[in-house]
C-alpha positions as CSV (number, residue, x, y, z in Angstrom):
1,M,-37.9,139.3,33.8
2,R,-40.9,139.8,32.2
3,H,-43.1,143.4,32.4
4,F,-46.5,144.7,30.4
5,L,-45.8,148.8,29.5
6,P,-48.3,151.5,29.3
7,N,-49.0,150.1,25.7
8,G,-49.7,147.0,26.3
9,E,-46.8,145.8,24.6
10,E,-44.3,143.0,26.5
11,L,-40.8,143.7,28.0
12,I,-38.2,141.1,28.9
13,I,-35.0,142.3,30.5
14,R,-32.1,139.8,30.4
15,P,-28.8,139.1,30.4
16,P,-27.4,138.9,25.9
17,V,-26.6,136.1,24.6
18,I,-24.3,135.8,21.7
19,T,-26.7,135.7,19.1
20,D,-28.0,139.6,20.4
21,A,-24.8,141.0,19.6
22,I,-25.9,142.1,15.7
23,G,-29.5,143.6,17.9
24,L,-27.2,145.0,20.1
25,L,-25.4,146.6,17.3
26,R,-28.2,148.2,15.7
27,N,-30.1,149.7,18.7
28,F,-26.7,151.6,19.5
29,Q,-26.3,152.7,15.8
30,R,-29.7,153.5,16.7
31,M,-29.1,155.4,19.5
32,T,-26.1,157.0,18.4
33,Q,-28.4,158.6,15.2
34,E,-31.1,159.3,17.4
35,T,-29.2,161.7,20.7
36,D,-25.9,163.3,21.4
37,Y,-26.4,161.8,25.3
38,L,-23.9,158.9,23.9
39,L,-19.6,158.9,24.0
40,F,-20.0,157.4,20.5
41,T,-20.7,159.6,17.4
42,P,-23.2,158.2,14.8
43,G,-19.9,157.0,12.7
44,E,-17.9,156.2,15.4
45,A,-20.9,153.4,16.0
46,L,-20.7,152.4,11.6
47,E,-17.4,151.3,12.5
48,M,-18.3,148.4,15.1
49,T,-19.2,144.9,13.4
50,E,-21.0,141.5,14.5
51,R,-18.2,140.2,15.3
52,S,-17.3,143.2,18.0
53,E,-20.4,143.2,19.5
54,E,-19.9,139.4,19.8
55,D,-17.0,140.1,22.1
56,Y,-18.4,142.9,24.0
57,I,-20.6,140.5,25.7
58,R,-19.1,138.2,25.5
59,T,-16.8,140.1,28.3
60,Y,-19.8,140.7,30.4
61,L,-20.7,137.0,30.0
62,D,-17.2,135.9,31.2
63,N,-16.8,138.3,34.4
64,P,-19.4,137.7,37.5
65,N,-18.5,140.6,38.5
66,Q,-20.2,142.4,35.6
67,L,-23.5,142.5,34.0
68,M,-25.7,143.7,31.7
69,L,-28.7,143.5,30.6
70,V,-30.8,143.6,27.5
71,A,-34.6,145.2,26.9
72,I,-36.6,143.4,24.7
73,V,-40.0,144.4,22.8
74,N,-41.5,142.3,20.1
75,D,-38.0,140.8,19.5
76,T,-36.5,143.7,19.1
77,L,-33.4,145.2,21.2
78,V,-35.0,148.5,22.5
79,G,-31.8,149.1,25.4
80,S,-29.8,147.9,28.0
81,V,-27.9,148.7,31.0
82,T,-24.4,147.7,32.2
83,V,-22.3,147.1,35.2
84,N,-18.7,147.2,34.7
85,H,-16.1,146.5,37.1
86,S,-12.9,148.0,36.9
87,G,-10.6,144.8,38.0
88,Y,-8.2,146.9,40.2
89,Q,-8.9,145.5,44.1
90,K,-8.4,149.0,45.2
91,K,-11.5,149.5,43.6
92,A,-13.0,145.8,43.9
93,H,-15.8,147.6,45.8
94,I,-16.8,150.1,43.2
95,A,-18.3,149.6,40.0
96,E,-20.0,152.4,36.5
97,M,-23.0,151.6,35.6
98,G,-24.3,152.8,31.9
99,I,-27.6,152.7,30.5
100,A,-29.4,153.3,27.3
101,V,-32.8,153.6,26.2
102,E,-33.8,154.0,22.4
103,R,-36.1,157.9,21.8
104,A,-39.3,155.5,20.6
105,W,-39.0,153.2,23.5
106,G,-38.7,156.2,25.9
107,S,-41.4,157.4,29.4
108,L,-42.5,153.7,29.3
109,G,-40.4,152.9,31.9
110,I,-38.5,150.6,30.5
111,G,-35.1,152.7,31.6
112,R,-37.1,152.3,35.0
113,R,-37.7,148.8,35.0
114,L,-32.9,147.9,33.9
115,M,-32.2,150.3,36.7
116,T,-34.1,148.8,39.4
117,A,-32.9,144.6,37.8
118,M,-29.4,146.3,37.9
119,L,-29.6,147.3,41.4
120,R,-31.2,144.4,42.6
121,W,-28.1,142.8,40.7
122,A,-25.2,145.0,42.6
123,E,-26.9,144.8,46.1
124,Q,-27.0,141.2,45.6
125,H,-23.4,141.6,44.6
126,E,-21.2,140.4,47.4
127,K,-18.6,142.8,46.8
128,I,-19.7,145.8,45.0
129,Q,-21.0,149.0,47.6
130,L,-21.0,151.8,45.7
131,I,-22.4,152.0,41.9
132,H,-21.3,155.3,39.7
133,L,-21.9,156.8,36.5
134,Q,-21.3,159.8,34.3
135,V,-23.8,161.7,32.5
136,F,-24.1,164.8,30.8
137,G,-25.0,168.2,32.6
138,N,-27.8,169.1,29.7
139,N,-29.3,165.1,30.2
140,D,-32.1,166.2,32.5
141,K,-34.6,163.8,32.1
142,A,-31.7,161.2,32.7
143,M,-30.5,162.3,35.7
144,H,-34.4,162.4,37.0
145,L,-34.2,159.1,36.6
146,Y,-31.1,159.0,38.6
147,R,-32.2,160.9,41.4
148,N,-35.1,159.1,41.5
149,F,-33.5,156.0,42.3
150,G,-31.2,157.5,45.2
151,F,-27.9,158.5,43.1
152,L,-26.9,162.0,44.3
153,E,-24.1,164.4,41.7
154,C,-21.1,163.6,43.4
155,G,-19.0,166.5,40.9
156,R,-19.0,167.9,37.9
157,L,-16.1,168.1,35.2
158,P,-16.7,172.1,33.7
159,N,-17.0,171.1,29.6
160,G,-16.2,167.6,29.8
161,I,-17.6,166.8,26.7
162,Q,-17.8,168.9,23.1
163,Q,-21.2,167.7,21.0
164,K,-21.1,167.8,18.1
165,D,-22.1,171.6,17.6
166,G,-19.4,172.3,18.9
167,Q,-21.1,172.8,22.2
168,Y,-19.2,172.1,25.6
169,I,-21.3,170.5,27.6
170,D,-20.4,169.7,32.0
171,L,-19.9,166.0,32.5
172,V,-21.5,165.5,35.8
173,T,-20.3,162.4,38.5
174,M,-23.5,160.9,40.3
175,Y,-22.9,157.8,43.0
176,R,-25.5,155.7,44.9
177,R,-24.7,153.3,47.8
178,V,-25.9,149.6,47.4
179,K,-24.9,148.7,50.9
180,P,-23.8,149.8,54.0
């Protein structure tokens, strides 16, 4: 899918290919440096390899119940969205999503476009009826995006995340039905 951003740049949203591994790895490593809203620390992200990212991409390409879409601007991977299915039969109707966009590309509508593409996929999926996610309780911008897409808060784990400065943050669970 091709889109134009408010700054005039072209955004491409598409499923990944194996050769995106190095771009996905660099994107993730950059994001762990610029935000504390990801579960991985910068040190943990640096331990990841191109080979591990190739394997990670394959888990999405080889499973029709999972989705990964990448956001590309100027041949640079700047964000992604994933949908993960547990594989359990009793949970066949639900999946967990995650999304991240580099700070330099924030507020340009990339997250909104990734969310739209992900939800369209989920709505067409034969089994998925409900999408859920977890978000840091102090990530107001992300929670606002999720609420704009109809996600509702359904739980909060007090002090569920310990940030690098030692501060504890609630871990919020949100969900959205994609089928009645």
